[in-house]
C-alpha positions in Angstrom: -19.5 0.9 11.6 -21.7 -2.0 12.8 -24.9 -0.1 13.3 -24.7 1.7 10.0 -23.9 -1.4 7.9 -26.4 -3.7 9.6 -29.8 -4.3 8.2 -32.9 -5.2 10.1 -31.7 -8.7 10.8 -28.3 -7.3 11.9 -26.2 -8.7 9.0 -24.0 -7.1 6.4 -25.6 -9.5 3.9 -29.0 -7.7 4.5 -27.3 -4.3 4.2 -25.7 -5.2 0.9 -29.0 -6.7 -0.4 -30.8 -3.5 0.3 -27.9 -1.5 -1.2 -28.1 -3.5 -4.4 -31.8 -3.0 -4.6 -31.4 0.8 -4.1 -28.6 0.9 -6.7 -30.8 -1.0 -9.2 -33.6 1.5 -8.6 -31.2 4.5 -8.9 -29.7 3.3 -12.2 -33.2 2.4 -13.5 -33.3 2.5 -17.3 -30.1 4.6 -17.7 -27.5 2.8 -19.8 -24.7 5.3 -20.0 -21.5 3.9 -18.5 -20.2 7.2 -17.1 -23.5 8.3 -15.6 -24.1 4.9 -13.9 -20.5 4.7 -12.6 -20.9 8.2 -11.2 -24.1 7.4 -9.4 -22.7 4.0 -8.2 -19.7 5.7 -6.7 -21.8 8.4 -5.1 -24.2 6.0 -3.6 -21.5 3.8 -2.1 -19.6 6.8 -0.8 -22.8 8.0 1.0 -23.9 4.7 2.4 -20.8 2.7 3.2 -19.4 3.8 6.6 -15.8 4.5 7.2 -14.7 4.9 3.6 -12.6 7.8 2.3 -12.6 7.0 -1.4 -14.9 5.2 -3.8 -14.4 5.1 -7.5 -13.8 3.4 -10.8 -10.7 2.8 -12.9 -11.4 2.0 -16.6 -9.2 -0.2 -18.7 -7.4 1.8 -21.4 -4.8 -0.4 -23.2 -2.4 -1.5 -20.6 -3.5 1.0 -18.0 -6.4 1.7 -15.7 -7.5 5.3 -16.1 -9.4 7.2 -13.4 -13.2 7.2 -13.9 -16.0 8.6 -11.8 -15.2 8.7 -8.1 -16.0 10.3 -4.8 -13.2 11.5 -2.4 -9.9 13.3 -2.7 -8.2 13.6 -6.1 -6.6 10.3 -7.1 -3.9 8.8 -9.3 -5.0 9.3 -12.9 -3.4 6.2 -14.4 -2.4 2.8 -12.9 -0.5 0.2 -14.9 -1.9 -3.3 -15.1 -0.2 -5.4 -12.5 0.8 -2.4 -10.3 -0.7 -1.6 -6.9 -3.9 -3.2 -5.6 -6.0 -2.0 -8.5 -3.6 -3.3 -11.2 -3.2 -6.6 -9.4 -6.9 -7.2 -9.1 -7.3 -6.3 -12.7 -4.6 -8.6 -14.0 -5.7 -11.5 -11.7 -9.4 -11.0 -12.4 -10.2 -11.4 -8.7 -11.3 -9.2 -5.8 -8.5 -8.3 -3.5 -9.1 -7.3 0.1 -6.1 -5.6 1.7 -6.4 -5.2 5.5 -3.3 -3.0 5.7 -2.1 -1.3 2.5 1.3 -0.6 4.1 1.9 -4.4 4.0 0.8 -4.8 0.3 4.0 -4.9 -1.8 3.8 -2.2 -4.5 0.9 -0.4 -3.0 0.3 3.0 -4.7 -0.5 5.6 -2.2 -2.8 8.1 -4.0 -4.1 9.2 -0.6 -1.8 8.6 2.4 -4.8 8.5 4.7 -6.0 5.2 3.2 -5.1 2.2 5.4 -7.2 -0.6 3.9 -8.6 -1.2 0.5 -10.9 -3.5 -1.5 -10.8 -3.7 -5.3 -13.4 -5.6 -7.4 -12.6 -6.3 -11.1 -15.4 -5.5 -13.5 -15.6 -8.3 -16.1 -17.7 -8.4 -19.2 -17.9 -11.9 -20.5 -14.6 -12.6 -18.7 -12.9 -9.6 -20.2 -11.7 -6.8 -17.9 -13.3 -3.4 -18.4 -12.1 -1.8 -15.2 -12.2 -2.0 -11.4 -14.3 -0.7 -8.5 -11.9 0.6 -5.9 -12.8 1.5 -2.3 -10.4 2.8 0.4 -10.8 3.4 4.1 -8.7 5.4 6.6 -9.1 2.5 9.1 -7.1 -0.7 9.2 -9.0 -4.0 8.5 -12.1 -2.2 7.3 -13.1 -4.8 4.7 -13.9 -8.5 5.2 -15.3 -11.5 3.4 -18.9 -10.1 3.7 -17.8 -6.8 2.2 -16.1 -8.8 -0.7 -19.3 -10.7 -1.4 -21.5 -7.6 -1.0 -19.4 -5.4 -3.2 -19.1 -8.1 -5.9 -22.9 -8.1 -5.9 -22.9 -4.3 -6.2 -20.5 -4.6 -9.2 -22.9 -7.1 -10.8 -25.8 -4.7 -10.4 -23.7 -2.0 -12.0 -22.6 -4.2 -14.9 -26.2 -5.4 -15.4 -27.2 -1.8 -16.0 -25.1 -1.7 -19.1 -25.8 -2.9 -22.6 -22.9 -4.3 -24.6 -23.1 -1.1 -26.8 -22.3 1.0 -23.7 -19.4 -1.1 -22.5 -15.9 -0.5 -23.9 -15.2 -2.6 -27.0 -12.6 -5.2 -26.0 -12.7 -7.3 -29.1 -9.5 -8.3 -30.9 -10.6 -6.2 -33.9 -11.0 -3.1 -31.7 -7.6 -3.7 -30.2 -5.9 -3.7 -33.6 -7.6 -0.4 -34.6 
């Protein structure tokens, strides 16, 4: 893992900076949420070592619904507050799980997954979904990965215009 995720100066920070720059170039002027989520998942799946699943879950009412991803088929719907994804969504914070078997309520979509990181996607403080990444190795993700993947999520969200993001207004919720 180390040689693949290390940049020229040998740090994960440099790797994630280069990854963010590459993602920004890849997304370019495209503003479609689905297209950009698909390309973001594909890029992360290709460049992050030792991961077996990368994808998005998008908020739909009180559930997170499977969006673009790379890896084995996954759970299609996760309730807010359930599992790692639902917990990160409800708490509006990134959750790093070194051993998913020790996370109470973990939802095992792929039994090979041993560790996980979930980054909430927030638009002006409102949840629109999560970025979920799994690994078949224990302790795969650390604080540097959290910071780096939060930066990746920020680049992804910056590629969107408010017209392309789900409408989370109170008026839309009533309709």
